[in-house]
Residue, then its C-alpha position, 0 to 999 in steps of 0.5 A: q920156731v917152736q920147741l918141743v919138749e916131751s917128758g913122761g916115757g918109761l916102762v910099764q906092764p900091760g894094763g898100767s897107765l903113763r902119763l906123757s906132758c909136752a911143752a911147747s916154746g917159740i913163736i907157735p902158729s895161731y892156728n893149729t893143732m897139739g897133740w902126739w903121735r907114734q911109731g912102733p917098731g917097724k910101723e908108720r908114724e901115726l896119730v894118736a891124738n891132738v886137740f884143734t886151736g878151738g878145742v876140739k879133740k882127735y884120737a885114733e881108734s886104737v887108743e879112744g876109750r883108754f887115753t885123754i889128751s888135754r892141751d893148756h892154751v894159756a901154757n901151751t902144753v898137751s899131756l896125755q893120760m894112758n890107761s888099759l896100756k897094752s903092748e902094741d901101744t910100744g913105740v917112740y911117741y912124739c909131740n907135734v904141733r901143725s900149723l892149720d895153713r896151706a903149708q901144714q907146717d910140723y914141729w916135733g919133739q924129739g921123742t920119747q920112749v914107751t914100753i909095755s912089756s911083762 
């Protein structure tokens, strides 16, 4: 099993910055993506950004240019630097590992609250 622990959530003002971190442990699939999803109030959970095993990065259009994802493949950590934050970025952010096989097994962290408000 994979265990994911997030940190770094909090309350910031619009235009501010926040950095989320996630540490993975356990038996991690050899081929996978590691990244962040979020769920805002009354919204579906959506992909924010992830990194494939080979290093390819993917961003949601709404955050591209503002957020930067980074992954340490040795330490099994992933971070999300969030800049120029907007109120619509508010939500619970979940660290995720997804296996790149037929099953596409998901592993989730407990979630960390990010609130953007003035």
